[in-house]
C-alpha positions in Angstrom: -143.6 98.9 -64.9 -142.8 95.9 -67.0 -145.1 93.0 -67.5 -143.9 89.4 -67.0 -143.5 89.0 -70.8 -141.6 91.7 -72.7 -142.6 93.1 -76.0 -141.0 91.6 -79.2 -139.2 94.8 -79.8 -137.4 94.7 -76.5 -136.4 91.1 -77.1 -135.0 92.0 -80.5 -133.0 94.7 -78.8 -131.6 92.1 -76.5 -130.5 89.9 -79.4 -128.8 92.8 -81.0 -126.9 94.1 -78.0 -126.5 91.3 -75.5 -123.3 89.6 -74.8 -123.0 86.3 -76.7 -122.8 84.5 -73.4 -126.4 85.5 -72.7 -127.9 85.3 -76.1 -128.6 81.6 -75.6 -130.9 82.1 -72.7 -133.8 83.7 -74.7 -135.4 84.7 -71.3 -135.9 88.1 -69.9 -137.7 89.0 -66.6 -138.2 92.4 -65.1 -135.8 92.7 -62.1 -135.0 95.6 -59.8 -132.4 95.9 -57.1 -131.7 98.5 -54.3 -129.9 98.9 -51.0 -130.2 101.1 -48.0 -127.8 101.8 -45.1 -129.2 100.5 -41.8 -126.3 101.4 -39.6 -127.6 102.8 -36.3 -127.1 106.5 -35.7 -127.1 106.3 -31.9 -125.5 104.0 -29.3 -127.3 100.7 -29.1 -126.8 97.2 -27.7 -125.6 94.6 -30.2 -127.3 91.2 -30.4 -125.9 87.7 -30.6 -123.8 87.5 -27.4 -125.3 87.9 -23.9 -122.0 89.2 -22.3 -122.1 92.5 -24.3 -124.4 94.7 -22.2 -123.2 98.2 -23.1 -124.0 100.1 -26.3 -121.8 99.6 -29.3 -118.4 101.4 -29.3 -118.0 102.1 -33.0 -118.5 101.0 -36.6 -116.1 98.9 -38.6 -118.2 99.2 -41.8 -121.8 100.1 -42.5 -124.5 97.4 -42.5 -127.2 97.2 -45.1 -130.6 96.1 -46.2 -130.9 95.1 -49.8 -133.9 94.2 -52.0 -134.3 92.2 -55.2 -137.7 92.5 -56.9 -138.5 89.9 -59.6 -141.7 89.8 -61.7 -143.3 86.4 -62.3 -145.8 84.8 -64.7 -148.5 85.3 -62.0 -149.9 88.6 -60.9 -147.6 90.5 -58.7 -143.8 90.6 -58.3 -141.6 88.7 -55.7 -139.4 90.6 -53.3 -136.4 89.1 -51.6 -135.0 91.2 -48.7 -131.5 90.7 -47.3 -130.8 92.3 -43.9 -127.4 92.6 -42.1 -129.0 91.7 -38.8 -128.7 89.1 -36.0 -132.3 88.2 -35.5 -135.3 89.7 -37.4 -138.5 88.6 -35.8 -141.7 87.7 -37.5 -143.3 90.9 -36.3 -140.9 93.0 -38.4 -141.3 90.7 -41.5 -145.1 90.8 -41.2 -145.3 94.6 -40.8 -143.1 95.2 -43.9 -145.2 92.6 -45.9 -148.4 94.4 -44.7 -147.2 97.8 -45.9 -146.1 96.4 -49.3 -149.4 94.6 -49.8 -151.2 97.9 -49.2 -149.0 99.9 -51.6 -148.1 97.3 -54.3 -149.1 94.0 -55.8 -146.6 92.1 -53.6 -148.5 89.4 -51.7 -147.2 87.7 -48.6 -146.3 84.4 -50.4 -143.9 86.5 -52.6 -142.2 88.4 -49.9 -139.2 86.8 -48.2 -136.8 88.3 -45.7 -133.5 86.7 -45.0 -131.0 88.0 -42.4 -127.3 87.3 -42.2 -127.3 86.6 -38.5 -124.2 88.7 -38.0 -123.4 88.9 -34.3 -122.2 92.4 -34.7 -125.6 94.1 -35.5 -128.1 95.9 -33.3 -130.6 94.3 -31.1 -134.1 94.4 -32.6 -137.3 94.3 -30.5 -138.7 90.8 -30.3 -135.6 88.9 -31.1 -133.6 87.0 -28.4 -135.5 88.8 -25.7 -133.8 87.0 -22.8 -130.4 87.0 -24.3 -128.6 89.1 -21.7 -129.7 87.1 -18.6 -131.1 90.3 -17.0 -133.6 92.9 -17.8 -132.6 95.5 -20.4 -132.4 99.0 -18.8 -135.2 101.3 -19.9 -132.9 103.7 -21.8 -131.3 100.8 -23.7 -134.7 99.4 -24.6 -135.8 102.8 -25.8 -132.9 102.9 -28.3 -133.7 99.3 -29.4 -137.3 100.3 -30.0 -136.3 103.4 -32.0 -133.9 101.4 -34.1 -136.6 98.7 -34.8 -139.1 101.3 -35.9 -136.5 103.0 -38.2 -135.5 99.6 -39.6 -139.1 98.7 -40.5 -139.4 102.0 -42.4 -136.1 101.4 -44.2 -137.1 97.9 -45.2 -140.2 99.2 -46.7 -138.3 102.0 -48.5 -135.7 99.7 -50.0 -138.3 97.2 -51.2 -140.2 100.0 -53.0 -137.0 101.2 -54.5 -136.2 97.8 -55.9 -139.8 97.5 -57.3 -139.4 100.9 -59.0 -136.0 99.9 -60.4 -137.3 96.9 -62.5 -136.0 96.5 -66.0 -135.6 93.5 -68.4 -132.9 91.2 -67.0 -131.5 87.7 -67.3 -131.5 85.4 -64.2 -129.0 82.6 -64.0 -127.3 80.6 -61.3 -124.4 78.4 -60.6 -123.0 76.5 -57.6 -119.5 76.7 -56.3 -117.7 75.8 -53.1 -116.0 77.6 -50.1 -114.6 75.8 -47.1 -114.3 78.1 -44.1 -117.4 76.6 -42.3 -116.6 74.0 -39.7 -119.0 71.9 -37.5 -118.8 73.5 -34.1 -120.3 70.5 -32.2 -118.1 67.8 -33.5 -114.7 68.1 -35.1 -115.0 66.8 -38.6 -118.8 66.7 -38.3 -121.2 67.5 -41.1 -121.1 70.8 -43.0 -122.3 72.0 -46.3 -119.7 73.9 -48.3 -121.8 74.5 -51.4 -122.2 78.1 -52.6 -125.2 78.7 -54.8 -125.0 82.0 -56.6 -127.7 83.9 -58.6 -126.6 86.4 -61.2 -128.8 89.2 -62.6 -127.7 90.8 -65.9 -129.6 93.4 -67.9 -130.4 92.9 -71.5 -127.1 94.4 -72.5 -125.2 91.8 -70.5 -124.3 94.2 -67.6 -124.2 92.7 -64.1 -126.8 94.3 -61.8 -127.1 92.0 -58.8 -125.5 88.9 -57.2 -127.2 86.7 -54.5 -124.9 84.2 -52.8 -125.8 81.7 -50.0 -123.5 79.9 -47.6 -124.4 77.7 -44.6 -122.2 79.2 -41.8 -122.7 81.3 -38.7 -121.6 85.0 -38.9 -119.6 84.6 -35.7 -116.0 85.4 -36.7 -116.2 88.5 -34.5 -117.4 89.0 -30.9 -116.3 92.6 -30.4 -118.7 95.5 -29.6 -118.4 97.2 -33.0 -121.0 97.3 -35.8 -120.1 95.2 -38.9 -121.5 92.5 -41.2 -118.9 90.0 -40.2 -117.7 87.7 -43.1 -121.0 88.2 -44.9 -120.5 92.0 -44.8 -116.9 91.6 -46.1 -118.1 89.3 -48.9 -120.6 92.0 -50.0 -117.9 94.7 -49.9 -115.4 92.7 -52.0 -118.0 91.7 -54.6 -119.2 95.3 -55.0 -115.7 96.6 -55.2 -115.1 94.3 -58.1 -118.4 95.2 -59.7 -119.4 98.7 -58.5 -122.4 98.7 -60.9 -123.9 95.7 -59.1 -125.4 95.0 -55.6 -124.4 91.9 -53.7 -126.8 90.1 -51.3 -125.7 87.3 -49.0 -128.1 84.8 -47.4 -127.3 82.1 -45.0 -128.1 78.4 -45.3 -128.6 75.8 -42.6 -125.4 76.7 -40.7 -126.7 76.9 -37.1 -124.1 74.3 -36.0 -121.3 75.6 -38.2 -118.9 78.4 -37.3 -116.2 80.1 -39.4 -112.9 78.4 -38.9 -110.6 80.0 -37.9 -112.2 83.0 -36.3 -112.1 85.8 -33.6 -110.1 88.5 -35.6 -111.0 91.2 -38.0 -108.5 89.9 -40.5 -110.1 86.5 -40.5 -113.6 88.0 -41.1 -112.2 89.8 -44.1 -110.3 86.7 -45.3 -113.5 84.6 -45.2 -115.5 87.3 -47.0 -112.7 87.6 -49.6 -112.6 83.9 -50.2 -116.4 83.8 -50.9 -116.1 86.8 -53.2 -113.3 85.1 -55.1 -115.5 82.0 -55.7 -118.3 84.3 -56.9 -115.9 85.8 -59.4 -114.9 82.4 -60.6 -118.5 81.3 -61.1 -119.3 84.6 -62.9 -116.8 83.5 -65.6 -118.1 79.9 -65.7 -121.2 78.4 -67.2 -124.6 79.4 -65.6 -128.0 77.8 -65.7 -130.6 80.2 -66.9 -133.8 80.5 -64.8 -137.2 82.1 -65.1 -138.6 84.6 -62.6 -140.5 83.3 -59.6 -143.2 81.2 -61.3 -144.7 79.8 -58.1 -144.6 81.0 -54.5 -146.2 79.1 -51.6 -146.1 79.1 -47.8 -147.5 77.0 -45.0 -147.7 77.7 -41.3 -147.3 74.6 -39.1 -147.1 74.1 -35.4 -144.0 72.7 -33.8 -144.7 71.3 -30.4 -142.7 72.1 -27.2 -141.6 69.2 -25.1 -143.0 68.8 -21.5 -143.0 72.2 -19.8 -141.3 72.6 -16.5 -143.6 72.7 -13.5 -143.9 75.8 -11.3 -141.7 74.1 -8.7 -139.0 73.5 -11.3 -139.2 77.1 -12.4 -138.9 78.2 -8.8 -135.8 76.1 -8.3 -134.2 77.4 -11.5 -135.1 81.0 -10.5 -132.7 80.9 -7.6 -129.7 80.8 -10.0 -128.0 84.1 -10.7 -127.4 83.6 -14.3 -129.2 83.5 -17.7 -131.1 80.3 -16.7 -132.3 81.9 -13.5 -133.4 85.1 -15.2 -135.2 83.1 -17.9 -137.0 81.2 -15.1 -138.0 84.4 -13.3 -139.5 85.7 -16.6 -141.6 82.6 -17.0 -142.7 82.7 -13.3 -143.8 86.3 -13.7 -146.1 85.2 -16.6 -147.6 82.4 -14.6 -148.1 84.7 -11.6 -150.0 87.1 -14.0 -152.4 84.3 -14.9 -150.8 83.7 -18.4 -150.3 80.3 -19.8 -146.9 79.3 -21.3 -147.0 78.3 -24.9 -147.1 74.6 -25.8 -146.5 75.1 -29.6 -144.4 77.3 -31.8 -145.9 78.8 -35.0 -143.4 78.1 -37.9 -144.0 79.4 -41.5 -142.2 77.6 -44.3 -142.0 79.3 -47.7 -141.0 78.1 -51.2 -140.3 79.8 -54.4 -139.8 77.9 -57.7 -138.2 79.4 -60.7 -139.8 77.4 -63.4 -138.5 73.8 -63.3 -134.9 75.0 -62.9 -134.6 76.0 -59.3 -136.5 75.6 -56.1 -135.8 77.9 -53.2 -136.8 77.0 -49.6 -137.0 79.6 -46.8 -136.8 78.2 -43.2 -137.2 80.5 -40.2 -134.6 80.5 -37.4 -131.3 78.8 -36.7 -131.6 75.6 -38.7 -128.9 73.0 -38.3 -127.0 71.5 -41.3 -128.8 68.2 -41.2 -131.8 69.9 -42.8 -129.8 71.1 -45.8 -128.1 67.7 -46.3 -131.5 65.9 -46.1 -133.1 68.4 -48.5 -130.4 67.7 -51.0 -130.9 64.0 -50.6 -134.7 64.0 -51.0 -134.9 66.7 -53.7 -132.6 67.2 -56.7 -129.4 68.7 -55.2 -128.7 70.4 -58.5 -131.9 72.4 -58.3 -132.4 73.2 -54.6 -131.4 76.3 -52.7 -132.0 76.6 -48.9 -132.2 79.9 -47.0 -132.4 79.5 -43.2 -132.6 82.6 -41.0 -135.6 83.7 -43.0 -138.8 85.6 -42.1 -138.6 85.0 -38.4 -136.1 84.3 -35.5 -138.0 81.8 -33.3 -135.1 79.7 -31.9 -132.7 76.9 -33.0 -134.3 74.2 -35.1 -132.6 70.9 -34.3 -132.7 67.8 -36.4 -133.7 64.5 -34.7 -130.0 63.6 -34.4 -129.2 66.8 -32.6 -132.4 66.6 -30.5 -131.2 63.2 -29.2 -127.7 64.5 -28.6 -129.0 67.6 -26.7 -126.5 70.4 -26.0 -126.8 74.0 -27.0 -128.5 73.7 -30.4 -130.7 70.9 -29.2 -132.0 72.3 -26.0 -130.2 74.9 -23.9 -130.3 77.8 -26.4 -134.0 78.1 -25.8 -133.1 80.0 -22.6 -131.9 83.0 -24.7 -134.8 82.8 -27.1 -137.4 83.1 -24.3 -138.9 79.7 -25.1 -140.3 77.6 -22.2 -138.4 74.4 -23.2 -137.0 72.5 -26.1 -139.0 71.3 -29.1 -140.2 67.7 -29.5 -138.5 64.9 -31.2 -140.7 65.0 -34.3 -139.7 68.6 -35.2 -137.7 67.5 -38.2 -140.5 65.3 -39.6 -143.1 68.0 -39.2 -141.0 70.4 -41.2 -140.1 68.0 -43.9 -143.7 66.9 -44.3 -144.6 70.6 -45.0 -141.7 71.0 -47.4 -142.9 68.0 -49.4 -146.4 69.5 -49.6 -145.1 72.8 -50.8 -142.5 71.8 -53.5 -143.6 70.4 -56.8 -143.3 66.6 -57.3 -140.8 67.3 -60.2 -138.1 68.4 -57.8 -138.1 65.2 -55.8 -135.2 62.8 -56.5 -137.4 59.8 -57.3 -139.4 61.7 -60.0 -136.7 64.0 -61.3 -135.5 63.3 -64.9 -132.4 65.5 -64.4 
């Protein structure tokens, strides 16, 4: 295992052998990378769309979990997990983090899990529990439970493999642009087309890993076949071009952005290929060198639910023979059992800073693009990276604008996430207050000298 500072002899070897493009960096960090196939081995329901209620019918291409382990100047490495999954609940993240804490020096602050939210991946226990508008049959639930248990085991395994793989590497990053995301609420509405990409090269200048982030739903496809959608195809094309490297895709605040156009396999591959092409362009361009994860923090806040429906309102809704009616019947069954419906939602925000060069923010759930735009307004847009769909799958996270507009992302999607009602109007302000507490002052626009 490598310490966070390498020996002078190793650094001298780097100067002797490294490509000239990397000799200027003068920074090495121990980094490891690994991947594991998480394609189900038995028929299982897919998540993301409530109308698909039968087990999947085949596999277009395998889906993966991939891990990047990075040492830091503090005690203990950081691990970033990427999962080709629709919704990975906090229960899964916490269990993997617990196991790693028992076996390694990885502490919870330095463990982050981001999922691609592909809508052609298996259902996982605890995610989108009322998605189908009806109870899941016992045999289907048993398959979901088995897959969830296997997935947790594999996430632990791939994390340990990445930790064991660590070797001196350069970390660098650059920002490009791809344009297939479109606002799905309003034609011509806000989107973020930026594509931050992190590159990992070993001390010889050989590419070992690529992490790319784009703010767009993985909803090109709605068939009943396993795949990673456009994010899966992006990984495939990057790794075909660089078979020695592993590609990881994370998703930004794209909850109200869809691929455009969509609905065919050819389009999913087209979008993935366009992202891979931009990665290739950035690979040949100038990069900004970065340190390992110097600081990692997280804070759990409470997001309040709006006024809960009364029992009479639940009874009225329960008469409907649709997803709304089923959701209401689930809530009534809890009330009848003497349970109280929640009035708050626990929400854990996490930040990693890579020296003073890059700040990475992890936000749980389906976060709308307004958050990414505001983050890049209040913090230095040239040094900020936003991962939504991280560490938990609580629900949609609307901005104040979308909360006021209402609609699916602002309110009605809560039916499928088994939440009692929408969040309150101050959700955005609560989240941003926490982000400001977590990120160093130097990254704020008003104090940044860059």
